[in-house]
N, CA, C and O atoms as a Tripos MOL2 file, in Angstrom:
@<TRIPOS>MOLECULE
protein
  292   291    73     0     0
PROTEIN
NO_CHARGES

@<TRIPOS>ATOM
      1 N          22.8100   -1.7110    0.5670 N.3       1 MET1
      2 CA         22.0650   -1.9580   -0.4860 C.3       1 MET1
      3 C          21.1750   -2.9950    1.0580 C.2       1 MET1
      4 O          20.0670   -3.5270    1.1160 O.2       1 MET1
      5 N          21.7930   -2.9380    1.6180 N.am      2 LYS2
      6 CA         20.8780   -4.1770    2.5120 C.3       2 LYS2
      7 C          20.6290   -3.3800    3.4860 C.2       2 LYS2
      8 O          19.7850   -3.6840    4.3280 O.2       2 LYS2
      9 N          21.2920   -2.2670    3.5390 N.am      3 SER3
     10 CA         20.4590   -0.9520    5.0770 C.3       3 SER3
     11 C          19.1060   -0.4280    3.8730 C.2       3 SER3
     12 O          17.9180   -0.3350    4.1820 O.2       3 SER3
     13 N          19.4650   -0.2530    3.0260 N.am      4 ILE4
     14 CA         17.8500   -0.4610    1.8140 C.3       4 ILE4
     15 C          17.0160   -0.4480    2.1350 C.2       4 ILE4
     16 O          16.2820    0.3870    2.6630 O.2       4 ILE4
     17 N          16.9440   -1.8270    1.7510 N.am      5 VAL5
     18 CA         16.0580   -3.1340    1.8030 C.3       5 VAL5
     19 C          15.4930   -2.8340    3.0180 C.2       5 VAL5
     20 O          14.2660   -2.7340    3.0240 O.2       5 VAL5
     21 N          16.4970   -2.5510    4.7630 N.am      6 ALA6
     22 CA         16.3480   -2.5300    6.5280 C.3       6 ALA6
     23 C          15.3140   -2.3080    5.9890 C.2       6 ALA6
     24 O          14.3210   -3.0350    6.0140 O.2       6 ALA6
     25 N          15.4840   -0.8430    5.2110 N.am      7 ILE7
     26 CA         14.6050    0.7550    5.4780 C.3       7 ILE7
     27 C          13.0300    0.3080    5.5340 C.2       7 ILE7
     28 O          12.1610    0.0200    6.3560 O.2       7 ILE7
     29 N          13.2950    0.4800    3.6680 N.am      8 ALA8
     30 CA         11.9260    0.1320    3.0740 C.3       8 ALA8
     31 C          11.2400   -1.3990    3.8020 C.2       8 ALA8
     32 O          10.0240   -1.5050    3.9620 O.2       8 ALA8
     33 N          11.7700   -2.0080    4.0160 N.am      9 VAL9
     34 CA         11.1010   -3.3840    5.3520 C.3       9 VAL9
     35 C          11.0030   -3.2300    6.4090 C.2       9 VAL9
     36 O          11.0450   -4.1160    7.2630 O.2       9 VAL9
     37 N          10.8520   -2.0830    6.5860 N.am     10 ALA10
     38 CA         11.1630   -0.9100    8.3130 C.3      10 ALA10
     39 C           9.4050    0.0340    7.7680 C.2      10 ALA10
     40 O           8.4700   -0.0040    8.5660 O.2      10 ALA10
     41 N           9.2560    0.7060    6.5310 N.am     11 ALA11
     42 CA          8.6060    0.8430    6.3290 C.3      11 ALA11
     43 C           7.4630    0.7740    6.2930 C.2      11 ALA11
     44 O           6.4920    1.5240    6.3950 O.2      11 ALA11
     45 N           7.7890   -0.7870    6.0420 N.am     12 MET12
     46 CA          6.2640   -1.3030    4.9850 C.3      12 MET12
     47 C           4.9320   -1.6020    6.2030 C.2      12 MET12
     48 O           3.7020   -1.5510    6.2240 O.2      12 MET12
     49 N           6.6180   -2.0980    7.6070 N.am     13 ILE13
     50 CA          6.0590   -1.5960    8.6710 C.3      13 ILE13
     51 C           5.1220   -1.5180    9.0950 C.2      13 ILE13
     52 O           4.1480   -2.2100    9.3940 O.2      13 ILE13
     53 N           5.6100   -0.1470    9.1320 N.am     14 ALA14
     54 CA          5.0650    1.1910    9.8010 C.3      14 ALA14
     55 C           3.6890    1.4930    9.1670 C.2      14 ALA14
     56 O           2.6460    1.9350    9.6470 O.2      14 ALA14
     57 N           4.0410    1.1070    7.9330 N.am     15 VAL15
     58 CA          2.7480    1.7250    6.8620 C.3      15 VAL15
     59 C           2.0930    0.2510    8.2190 C.2      15 VAL15
     60 O           2.1570    0.0730    9.4350 O.2      15 VAL15
     61 N           1.5300   -0.4580    7.0280 N.am     16 ALA16
     62 CA          0.7560   -1.7400    7.9390 C.3      16 ALA16
     63 C           0.5370   -1.0890    9.2160 C.2      16 ALA16
     64 O           0.0510    0.0380    9.3050 O.2      16 ALA16
     65 N           0.8060   -1.6230    9.9610 N.am     17 ALA17
     66 CA          0.4320   -1.5120   11.4210 C.3      17 ALA17
     67 C           0.2730   -0.0040   11.3040 C.2      17 ALA17
     68 O           1.4180    0.2480   10.9280 O.2      17 ALA17
     69 N          -0.0960    0.7150   11.3380 N.am     18 VAL18
     70 CA         -1.4650    2.4310   11.3320 C.3      18 VAL18
     71 C          -2.1430    2.8020   11.1900 C.2      18 VAL18
     72 O          -2.3970    3.9180   10.7380 O.2      18 VAL18
     73 N          -2.9520    1.7060   11.6480 N.am     19 PRO19
     74 CA         -4.6350    1.7070   11.7370 C.3      19 PRO19
     75 C          -5.4930    3.5550   11.3520 C.2      19 PRO19
     76 O          -4.9720    4.6550   11.5360 O.2      19 PRO19
     77 N          -7.0100    3.2160   10.7510 N.am     20 GLY20
     78 CA         -7.5330    4.6760    9.9160 C.3      20 GLY20
     79 C          -7.1820    4.8270    8.9420 C.2      20 GLY20
     80 O          -6.1830    4.3580    8.3970 O.2      20 GLY20
     81 N          -8.1000    5.6450    8.4850 N.am     21 SER21
     82 CA         -8.4540    5.4660    7.4390 C.3      21 SER21
     83 C          -7.5560    6.8370    6.7750 C.2      21 SER21
     84 O          -7.1770    7.7080    7.5580 O.2      21 SER21
     85 N          -7.2920    6.9370    5.4840 N.am     22 ALA22
     86 CA         -7.0350    8.3390    4.7680 C.3      22 ALA22
     87 C          -7.7870    8.4860    3.2610 C.2      22 ALA22
     88 O          -8.7710    7.9160    2.7890 O.2      22 ALA22
     89 N          -7.1670    9.1820    2.8980 N.am     23 GLN23
     90 CA         -7.8350    9.6710    1.4250 C.3      23 GLN23
     91 C          -7.2300    8.4480    0.5760 C.2      23 GLN23
     92 O          -7.9330    8.0910   -0.3690 O.2      23 GLN23
     93 N          -6.5780    8.0750    0.6860 N.am     24 ALA24
     94 CA         -5.8910    7.3410   -0.4340 C.3      24 ALA24
     95 C          -5.6330    5.5860    0.3430 C.2      24 ALA24
     96 O          -4.7800    4.7040    0.2360 O.2      24 ALA24
     97 N          -7.0690    5.8020    1.2150 N.am     25 ALA25
     98 CA         -6.6450    3.7150    1.5050 C.3      25 ALA25
     99 C          -6.0200    3.0850    0.8670 C.2      25 ALA25
    100 O          -5.8380    3.4310   -0.3000 O.2      25 ALA25
    101 N          -5.6640    2.3630    1.1770 N.am     26 GLY26
    102 CA         -4.4970    1.1380    0.4840 C.3      26 GLY26
    103 C          -3.8670    1.9500   -0.4760 C.2      26 GLY26
    104 O          -2.7550    1.4220   -0.4520 O.2      26 GLY26
    105 N          -3.7860    2.7540   -1.2130 N.am     27 CYS27
    106 CA         -2.7980    3.0660   -2.5540 C.3      27 CYS27
    107 C          -0.8700    3.1510   -1.6470 C.2      27 CYS27
    108 O           0.2050    2.8420   -2.1610 O.2      27 CYS27
    109 N          -1.1510    3.6870   -0.2120 N.am     28 LEU28
    110 CA          0.0010    3.5680    0.2510 C.3      28 LEU28
    111 C           0.9780    2.1540    0.3990 C.2      28 LEU28
    112 O           2.1110    1.7870    0.0890 O.2      28 LEU28
    113 N          -0.1440    1.6640    1.0300 N.am     29 LYS29
    114 CA          0.3100    0.5120    1.3550 C.3      29 LYS29
    115 C           0.3480   -0.4630    0.2160 C.2      29 LYS29
    116 O           1.0910   -1.4450    0.1950 O.2      29 LYS29
    117 N          -0.7040   -0.0540   -0.9620 N.am     30 GLY30
    118 CA         -0.3050   -0.8890   -1.8350 C.3      30 GLY30
    119 C           1.0950   -0.4180   -2.8960 C.2      30 GLY30
    120 O           1.7070   -1.1560   -3.6690 O.2      30 GLY30
    121 N           1.3500    1.1700   -2.5970 N.am     31 ALA31
    122 CA          2.4990    1.5090   -3.5000 C.3      31 ALA31
    123 C           3.6420    1.2500   -2.8070 C.2      31 ALA31
    124 O           4.5210    1.0330   -3.6410 O.2      31 ALA31
    125 N           4.0590    1.1660   -1.7380 N.am     32 ALA32
    126 CA          5.8550    0.6380   -0.7110 C.3      32 ALA32
    127 C           5.9320   -0.5070   -1.4530 C.2      32 ALA32
    128 O           7.0130   -0.7580   -1.9850 O.2      32 ALA32
    129 N           4.2590   -1.8640   -1.7210 N.am     33 VAL33
    130 CA          4.8930   -2.9420   -1.3890 C.3      33 VAL33
    131 C           4.7050   -3.7360   -2.8270 C.2      33 VAL33
    132 O           4.7560   -4.9600   -2.9490 O.2      33 VAL33
    133 N           4.5140   -2.9380   -3.7170 N.am     34 GLY34
    134 CA          4.6900   -2.9810   -5.0510 C.3      34 GLY34
    135 C           5.4200   -2.1910   -6.0140 C.2      34 GLY34
    136 O           5.3570   -2.2280   -7.2430 O.2      34 GLY34
    137 N           6.2580   -1.3300   -5.1070 N.am     35 GLY35
    138 CA          7.2240   -0.4700   -5.0590 C.3      35 GLY35
    139 C           9.1990   -1.2110   -5.3760 C.2      35 GLY35
    140 O          10.0760   -0.9330   -6.1940 O.2      35 GLY35
    141 N           9.0730   -2.4400   -3.9300 N.am     36 VAL36
    142 CA         10.1580   -3.3650   -3.1600 C.3      36 VAL36
    143 C           9.4750   -4.4340   -4.4120 C.2      36 VAL36
    144 O          10.1210   -4.9940   -5.2980 O.2      36 VAL36
    145 N           8.4760   -4.4880   -4.2560 N.am     37 ALA37
    146 CA          8.2730   -6.0750   -5.6370 C.3      37 ALA37
    147 C           9.0800   -5.0960   -6.5530 C.2      37 ALA37
    148 O          10.0340   -4.7110   -5.8770 O.2      37 ALA37
    149 N           9.1100   -4.6100   -7.6090 N.am     38 GLY38
    150 CA          9.7080   -3.6030   -8.7200 C.3      38 GLY38
    151 C          11.0450   -3.6010   -8.9040 C.2      38 GLY38
    152 O          11.8370   -4.0010   -9.7570 O.2      38 GLY38
    153 N          11.0790   -2.9630   -7.7250 N.am     39 HIS39
    154 CA         12.3360   -2.3290   -7.4370 C.3      39 HIS39
    155 C          13.6560   -3.7050   -7.6040 C.2      39 HIS39
    156 O          14.6960   -3.5920   -8.2530 O.2      39 HIS39
    157 N          13.1360   -5.1500   -6.6810 N.am     40 PHE40
    158 CA         13.9600   -6.5160   -6.9800 C.3      40 PHE40
    159 C          13.5390   -7.3470   -8.4580 C.2      40 PHE40
    160 O          14.0590   -8.4600   -8.5360 O.2      40 PHE40
    161 N          12.6670   -6.9440   -9.6310 N.am     41 VAL41
    162 CA         12.0870   -7.4530  -10.4560 C.3      41 VAL41
    163 C          12.6430   -6.8030  -11.3470 C.2      41 VAL41
    164 O          11.8170   -6.3930  -12.1620 O.2      41 VAL41
    165 N          14.2400   -6.3570  -11.7000 N.am     42 GLY42
    166 CA         14.1500   -5.1630  -12.9090 C.3      42 GLY42
    167 C          14.3420   -4.1650  -13.0350 C.2      42 GLY42
    168 O          14.4550   -3.5400  -14.0890 O.2      42 GLY42
    169 N          14.4850   -3.4830  -11.0010 N.am     43 HIS43
    170 CA         14.3540   -2.4820  -11.5210 C.3      43 HIS43
    171 C          13.1760   -1.4180  -11.4140 C.2      43 HIS43
    172 O          13.2620   -0.2270  -11.1160 O.2      43 HIS43
    173 N          12.1370   -2.1130  -11.7140 N.am     44 HIS44
    174 CA         11.3590   -1.7430  -11.7180 C.3      44 HIS44
    175 C           9.9060    0.1560  -11.0940 C.2      44 HIS44
    176 O           8.8270    0.6340  -11.4460 O.2      44 HIS44
    177 N          10.7990    0.3730  -10.2660 N.am     45 GLY45
    178 CA         10.2090    0.8800   -8.6000 C.3      45 GLY45
    179 C           9.1290    1.3660   -8.2920 C.2      45 GLY45
    180 O           8.3350    1.0690   -7.4000 O.2      45 GLY45
    181 N           9.1120    2.5250   -9.4570 N.am     46 LEU46
    182 CA          7.9350    3.8080  -10.1070 C.3      46 LEU46
    183 C           7.1180    2.5010  -10.8110 C.2      46 LEU46
    184 O           6.1510    2.0540  -10.1940 O.2      46 LEU46
    185 N           7.4600    1.9570  -11.9540 N.am     47 ILE47
    186 CA          6.4740    0.9100  -11.7570 C.3      47 ILE47
    187 C           5.4120    0.2960  -11.3440 C.2      47 ILE47
    188 O           4.2640    0.5070  -11.7360 O.2      47 ILE47
    189 N           5.9330   -0.8630  -10.1480 N.am     48 GLY48
    190 CA          5.3830   -1.1210   -9.4110 C.3      48 GLY48
    191 C           4.9200   -1.1680   -8.2660 C.2      48 GLY48
    192 O           4.4230   -2.1020   -7.6370 O.2      48 GLY48
    193 N           5.2170    0.5640   -7.8440 N.am     49 ALA49
    194 CA          4.6330    1.6500   -6.6670 C.3      49 ALA49
    195 C           3.1050    1.4140   -7.6120 C.2      49 ALA49
    196 O           2.1860    0.6270   -7.3850 O.2      49 ALA49
    197 N           3.3060    2.6840   -9.0150 N.am     50 GLY50
    198 CA          2.1750    2.4810   -9.1120 C.3      50 GLY50
    199 C           1.0740    1.9010  -10.1410 C.2      50 GLY50
    200 O           0.2440    2.4210  -10.8860 O.2      50 GLY50
    201 N           1.4940    0.4510   -9.8000 N.am     51 ILE51
    202 CA          0.4380   -0.8320  -10.2210 C.3      51 ILE51
    203 C           0.3320   -0.2790   -9.0170 C.2      51 ILE51
    204 O          -0.2310    0.7920   -8.7900 O.2      51 ILE51
    205 N           1.0620   -1.2450   -7.9150 N.am     52 GLY52
    206 CA          0.0020   -1.5850   -6.5820 C.3      52 GLY52
    207 C          -0.3230   -0.6650   -5.5600 C.2      52 GLY52
    208 O          -0.5050   -1.0280   -4.3980 O.2      52 GLY52
    209 N          -0.4440    1.0450   -6.1080 N.am     53 CYS53
    210 CA         -1.5540    1.7360   -5.2670 C.3      53 CYS53
    211 C          -2.5380    1.8060   -6.2040 C.2      53 CYS53
    212 O          -3.4270    2.5530   -5.7960 O.2      53 CYS53
    213 N          -2.7990    1.2990   -7.4190 N.am     54 LEU54
    214 CA         -3.4980    0.8300   -8.1180 C.3      54 LEU54
    215 C          -4.7070   -0.5320   -8.1670 C.2      54 LEU54
    216 O          -5.8260   -0.6050   -8.6750 O.2      54 LEU54
    217 N          -3.7680   -1.6320   -7.2890 N.am     55 VAL55
    218 CA         -4.4940   -2.7820   -6.8780 C.3      55 VAL55
    219 C          -5.2670   -2.2180   -5.0040 C.2      55 VAL55
    220 O          -6.2830   -2.2590   -4.3090 O.2      55 VAL55
    221 N          -3.8490   -1.7500   -5.0420 N.am     56 GLY56
    222 CA         -4.0760   -0.8370   -3.3080 C.3      56 GLY56
    223 C          -5.4100   -0.7050   -3.0300 C.2      56 GLY56
    224 O          -6.1100   -1.4420   -2.3360 O.2      56 GLY56
    225 N          -5.7190    0.3240   -3.6450 N.am     57 ARG57
    226 CA         -6.5940    1.1300   -4.0970 C.3      57 ARG57
    227 C          -8.3770    0.6700   -4.1420 C.2      57 ARG57
    228 O          -9.3910    1.1590   -3.6460 O.2      57 ARG57
    229 N          -7.9290   -1.1670   -5.4910 N.am     58 HIS58
    230 CA         -9.5570   -1.4590   -5.4960 C.3      58 HIS58
    231 C          -9.7230   -2.3050   -4.5450 C.2      58 HIS58
    232 O         -10.7480   -2.8730   -4.1680 O.2      58 HIS58
    233 N          -8.2990   -2.3800   -4.0470 N.am     59 ASN59
    234 CA         -9.1010   -3.6310   -2.6660 C.3      59 ASN59
    235 C         -10.0680   -3.1820   -1.3810 C.2      59 ASN59
    236 O         -10.8140   -3.8310   -0.6470 O.2      59 ASN59
    237 N          -9.6000   -1.3560   -1.4720 N.am     60 ALA60
    238 CA        -10.1680   -0.8800   -0.0300 C.3      60 ALA60
    239 C         -11.3060   -0.6570   -0.8590 C.2      60 ALA60
    240 O         -12.3250   -0.8450   -0.1950 O.2      60 ALA60
    241 N         -11.5190   -0.3770   -1.8830 N.am     61 ASN61
    242 CA        -12.9690   -0.2880   -3.2780 C.3      61 ASN61
    243 C         -13.8700   -1.1020   -2.7960 C.2      61 ASN61
    244 O         -14.8800   -0.9130   -2.1180 O.2      61 ASN61
    245 N         -13.3170   -2.1380   -3.2850 N.am     62 LYS62
    246 CA        -14.3930   -3.8420   -3.0450 C.3      62 LYS62
    247 C         -14.6000   -3.5490   -1.6300 C.2      62 LYS62
    248 O         -15.7010   -3.0090   -1.5300 O.2      62 LYS62
    249 N         -13.9820   -3.6730   -0.3900 N.am     63 ARG63
    250 CA        -13.5720   -3.4690    1.3920 C.3      63 ARG63
    251 C         -15.1010   -2.1980    1.1220 C.2      63 ARG63
    252 O         -16.1590   -2.6940    0.7370 O.2      63 ARG63
    253 N         -15.0550   -1.1750    1.2820 N.am     64 ALA64
    254 CA        -15.7260   -0.5620    2.1510 C.3      64 ALA64
    255 C         -16.8010   -0.6850    1.0630 C.2      64 ALA64
    256 O         -17.8330   -0.3360    1.6360 O.2      64 ALA64
    257 N         -17.0820   -0.9770   -0.1220 N.am     65 THR65
    258 CA        -18.6600   -1.3910   -0.2180 C.3      65 THR65
    259 C         -19.2930   -2.6000    0.0870 C.2      65 THR65
    260 O         -20.4140   -2.8140   -0.3750 O.2      65 THR65
    261 N         -18.7950   -3.3330    0.7250 N.am     66 GLN66
    262 CA        -18.7110   -5.2690    1.2970 C.3      66 GLN66
    263 C         -19.0410   -5.0250    2.3480 C.2      66 GLN66
    264 O         -19.8900   -5.8570    2.6700 O.2      66 GLN66
    265 N         -18.7970   -4.0730    3.4160 N.am     67 GLN67
    266 CA        -19.1700   -3.7250    4.8240 C.3      67 GLN67
    267 C         -20.2940   -2.2800    4.7100 C.2      67 GLN67
    268 O         -20.1720   -1.3030    3.9710 O.2      67 GLN67
    269 N         -21.3230   -2.5600    5.6690 N.am     68 PRO68
    270 CA        -21.9990   -2.0270    5.8470 C.3      68 PRO68
    271 C         -22.2450   -0.8860    6.2540 C.2      68 PRO68
    272 O         -21.4120   -0.6680    7.1330 O.2      68 PRO68
    273 N         -22.9600    0.0630    6.1270 N.am     69 GLN69
    274 CA        -22.7760    1.2210    5.6620 C.3      69 GLN69
    275 C         -23.4100    2.3990    7.1850 C.2      69 GLN69
    276 O         -24.5510    2.0970    7.5350 O.2      69 GLN69
    277 N         -22.8750    3.3930    7.8610 N.am     70 GLN70
    278 CA        -22.6600    3.4190    9.5150 C.3      70 GLN70
    279 C         -23.2900    5.1210    9.3500 C.2      70 GLN70
    280 O         -22.7500    5.7150    8.4170 O.2      70 GLN70
    281 N         -24.4950    6.0720   10.2420 N.am     71 ASN71
    282 CA        -24.9470    6.7270   10.2100 C.3      71 ASN71
    283 C         -24.5270    6.7990   11.6870 C.2      71 ASN71
    284 O         -24.5880    5.9540   12.5810 O.2      71 ASN71
    285 N         -23.9320    8.4950   11.6630 N.am     72 TYR72
    286 CA        -23.4280    9.5660   13.0350 C.3      72 TYR72
    287 C         -24.4020   10.0540   13.0250 C.2      72 TYR72
    288 O         -24.5880   11.1830   12.5710 O.2      72 TYR72
    289 N         -25.4620    9.1690   13.6310 N.am     73 ARG73
    290 CA        -26.3420   10.5840   14.3120 C.3      73 ARG73
    291 C         -26.6480   11.0840   15.6640 C.2      73 ARG73
    292 O         -27.2950   12.1220   15.8070 O.2      73 ARG73
@<TRIPOS>BOND
     1     1     2 1
     2     2     3 1
     3     3     4 2
     4     3     5 am
     5     5     6 1
     6     6     7 1
     7     7     8 2
     8     7     9 am
     9     9    10 1
    10    10    11 1
    11    11    12 2
    12    11    13 am
    13    13    14 1
    14    14    15 1
    15    15    16 2
    16    15    17 am
    17    17    18 1
    18    18    19 1
    19    19    20 2
    20    19    21 am
    21    21    22 1
    22    22    23 1
    23    23    24 2
    24    23    25 am
    25    25    26 1
    26    26    27 1
    27    27    28 2
    28    27    29 am
    29    29    30 1
    30    30    31 1
    31    31    32 2
    32    31    33 am
    33    33    34 1
    34    34    35 1
    35    35    36 2
    36    35    37 am
    37    37    38 1
    38    38    39 1
    39    39    40 2
    40    39    41 am
    41    41    42 1
    42    42    43 1
    43    43    44 2
    44    43    45 am
    45    45    46 1
    46    46    47 1
    47    47    48 2
    48    47    49 am
    49    49    50 1
    50    50    51 1
    51    51    52 2
    52    51    53 am
    53    53    54 1
    54    54    55 1
    55    55    56 2
    56    55    57 am
    57    57    58 1
    58    58    59 1
    59    59    60 2
    60    59    61 am
    61    61    62 1
    62    62    63 1
    63    63    64 2
    64    63    65 am
    65    65    66 1
    66    66    67 1
    67    67    68 2
    68    67    69 am
    69    69    70 1
    70    70    71 1
    71    71    72 2
    72    71    73 am
    73    73    74 1
    74    74    75 1
    75    75    76 2
    76    75    77 am
    77    77    78 1
    78    78    79 1
    79    79    80 2
    80    79    81 am
    81    81    82 1
    82    82    83 1
    83    83    84 2
    84    83    85 am
    85    85    86 1
    86    86    87 1
    87    87    88 2
    88    87    89 am
    89    89    90 1
    90    90    91 1
    91    91    92 2
    92    91    93 am
    93    93    94 1
    94    94    95 1
    95    95    96 2
    96    95    97 am
    97    97    98 1
    98    98    99 1
    99    99   100 2
   100    99   101 am
   101   101   102 1
   102   102   103 1
   103   103   104 2
   104   103   105 am
   105   105   106 1
   106   106   107 1
   107   107   108 2
   108   107   109 am
   109   109   110 1
   110   110   111 1
   111   111   112 2
   112   111   113 am
   113   113   114 1
   114   114   115 1
   115   115   116 2
   116   115   117 am
   117   117   118 1
   118   118   119 1
   119   119   120 2
   120   119   121 am
   121   121   122 1
   122   122   123 1
   123   123   124 2
   124   123   125 am
   125   125   126 1
   126   126   127 1
   127   127   128 2
   128   127   129 am
   129   129   130 1
   130   130   131 1
   131   131   132 2
   132   131   133 am
   133   133   134 1
   134   134   135 1
   135   135   136 2
   136   135   137 am
   137   137   138 1
   138   138   139 1
   139   139   140 2
   140   139   141 am
   141   141   142 1
   142   142   143 1
   143   143   144 2
   144   143   145 am
   145   145   146 1
   146   146   147 1
   147   147   148 2
   148   147   149 am
   149   149   150 1
   150   150   151 1
   151   151   152 2
   152   151   153 am
   153   153   154 1
   154   154   155 1
   155   155   156 2
   156   155   157 am
   157   157   158 1
   158   158   159 1
   159   159   160 2
   160   159   161 am
   161   161   162 1
   162   162   163 1
   163   163   164 2
   164   163   165 am
   165   165   166 1
   166   166   167 1
   167   167   168 2
   168   167   169 am
   169   169   170 1
   170   170   171 1
   171   171   172 2
   172   171   173 am
   173   173   174 1
   174   174   175 1
   175   175   176 2
   176   175   177 am
   177   177   178 1
   178   178   179 1
   179   179   180 2
   180   179   181 am
   181   181   182 1
   182   182   183 1
   183   183   184 2
   184   183   185 am
   185   185   186 1
   186   186   187 1
   187   187   188 2
   188   187   189 am
   189   189   190 1
   190   190   191 1
   191   191   192 2
   192   191   193 am
   193   193   194 1
   194   194   195 1
   195   195   196 2
   196   195   197 am
   197   197   198 1
   198   198   199 1
   199   199   200 2
   200   199   201 am
   201   201   202 1
   202   202   203 1
   203   203   204 2
   204   203   205 am
   205   205   206 1
   206   206   207 1
   207   207   208 2
   208   207   209 am
   209   209   210 1
   210   210   211 1
   211   211   212 2
   212   211   213 am
   213   213   214 1
   214   214   215 1
   215   215   216 2
   216   215   217 am
   217   217   218 1
   218   218   219 1
   219   219   220 2
   220   219   221 am
   221   221   222 1
   222   222   223 1
   223   223   224 2
   224   223   225 am
   225   225   226 1
   226   226   227 1
   227   227   228 2
   228   227   229 am
   229   229   230 1
   230   230   231 1
   231   231   232 2
   232   231   233 am
   233   233   234 1
   234   234   235 1
   235   235   236 2
   236   235   237 am
   237   237   238 1
   238   238   239 1
   239   239   240 2
   240   239   241 am
   241   241   242 1
   242   242   243 1
   243   243   244 2
   244   243   245 am
   245   245   246 1
   246   246   247 1
   247   247   248 2
   248   247   249 am
   249   249   250 1
   250   250   251 1
   251   251   252 2
   252   251   253 am
   253   253   254 1
   254   254   255 1
   255   255   256 2
   256   255   257 am
   257   257   258 1
   258   258   259 1
   259   259   260 2
   260   259   261 am
   261   261   262 1
   262   262   263 1
   263   263   264 2
   264   263   265 am
   265   265   266 1
   266   266   267 1
   267   267   268 2
   268   267   269 am
   269   269   270 1
   270   270   271 1
   271   271   272 2
   272   271   273 am
   273   273   274 1
   274   274   275 1
   275   275   276 2
   276   275   277 am
   277   277   278 1
   278   278   279 1
   279   279   280 2
   280   279   281 am
   281   281   282 1
   282   282   283 1
   283   283   284 2
   284   283   285 am
   285   285   286 1
   286   286   287 1
   287   287   288 2
   288   287   289 am
   289   289   290 1
   290   290   291 1
   291   291   292 2
@<TRIPOS>SUBSTRUCTURE
     1 MET1         2 RESIDUE 1 A MET
     2 LYS2         6 RESIDUE 1 A LYS
     3 SER3        10 RESIDUE 1 A SER
     4 ILE4        14 RESIDUE 1 A ILE
     5 VAL5        18 RESIDUE 1 A VAL
     6 ALA6        22 RESIDUE 1 A ALA
     7 ILE7        26 RESIDUE 1 A ILE
     8 ALA8        30 RESIDUE 1 A ALA
     9 VAL9        34 RESIDUE 1 A VAL
    10 ALA10       38 RESIDUE 1 A ALA
    11 ALA11       42 RESIDUE 1 A ALA
    12 MET12       46 RESIDUE 1 A MET
    13 ILE13       50 RESIDUE 1 A ILE
    14 ALA14       54 RESIDUE 1 A ALA
    15 VAL15       58 RESIDUE 1 A VAL
    16 ALA16       62 RESIDUE 1 A ALA
    17 ALA17       66 RESIDUE 1 A ALA
    18 VAL18       70 RESIDUE 1 A VAL
    19 PRO19       74 RESIDUE 1 A PRO
    20 GLY20       78 RESIDUE 1 A GLY
    21 SER21       82 RESIDUE 1 A SER
    22 ALA22       86 RESIDUE 1 A ALA
    23 GLN23       90 RESIDUE 1 A GLN
    24 ALA24       94 RESIDUE 1 A ALA
    25 ALA25       98 RESIDUE 1 A ALA
    26 GLY26      102 RESIDUE 1 A GLY
    27 CYS27      106 RESIDUE 1 A CYS
    28 LEU28      110 RESIDUE 1 A LEU
    29 LYS29      114 RESIDUE 1 A LYS
    30 GLY30      118 RESIDUE 1 A GLY
    31 ALA31      122 RESIDUE 1 A ALA
    32 ALA32      126 RESIDUE 1 A ALA
    33 VAL33      130 RESIDUE 1 A VAL
    34 GLY34      134 RESIDUE 1 A GLY
    35 GLY35      138 RESIDUE 1 A GLY
    36 VAL36      142 RESIDUE 1 A VAL
    37 ALA37      146 RESIDUE 1 A ALA
    38 GLY38      150 RESIDUE 1 A GLY
    39 HIS39      154 RESIDUE 1 A HIS
    40 PHE40      158 RESIDUE 1 A PHE
    41 VAL41      162 RESIDUE 1 A VAL
    42 GLY42      166 RESIDUE 1 A GLY
    43 HIS43      170 RESIDUE 1 A HIS
    44 HIS44      174 RESIDUE 1 A HIS
    45 GLY45      178 RESIDUE 1 A GLY
    46 LEU46      182 RESIDUE 1 A LEU
    47 ILE47      186 RESIDUE 1 A ILE
    48 GLY48      190 RESIDUE 1 A GLY
    49 ALA49      194 RESIDUE 1 A ALA
    50 GLY50      198 RESIDUE 1 A GLY
    51 ILE51      202 RESIDUE 1 A ILE
    52 GLY52      206 RESIDUE 1 A GLY
    53 CYS53      210 RESIDUE 1 A CYS
    54 LEU54      214 RESIDUE 1 A LEU
    55 VAL55      218 RESIDUE 1 A VAL
    56 GLY56      222 RESIDUE 1 A GLY
    57 ARG57      226 RESIDUE 1 A ARG
    58 HIS58      230 RESIDUE 1 A HIS
    59 ASN59      234 RESIDUE 1 A ASN
    60 ALA60      238 RESIDUE 1 A ALA
    61 ASN61      242 RESIDUE 1 A ASN
    62 LYS62      246 RESIDUE 1 A LYS
    63 ARG63      250 RESIDUE 1 A ARG
    64 ALA64      254 RESIDUE 1 A ALA
    65 THR65      258 RESIDUE 1 A THR
    66 GLN66      262 RESIDUE 1 A GLN
    67 GLN67      266 RESIDUE 1 A GLN
    68 PRO68      270 RESIDUE 1 A PRO
    69 GLN69      274 RESIDUE 1 A GLN
    70 GLN70      278 RESIDUE 1 A GLN
    71 ASN71      282 RESIDUE 1 A ASN
    72 TYR72      286 RESIDUE 1 A TYR
    73 ARG73      290 RESIDUE 1 A ARG
């Protein structure tokens, strides 16, 4: 059990440390954190991952609208 938690924590750190944008900005990080949190709170990892993805995507969209748009011409 401890090895699974260690692998999950290492995966979350790796995902959080990778810079750049993806199509699912915020979803991967939110799903990782939510999945682990959901697992520890009653073994509901899939529900936690889904909610974490939604929250992460919402926060990424909010940040994107607050930043000024850049034109690359």
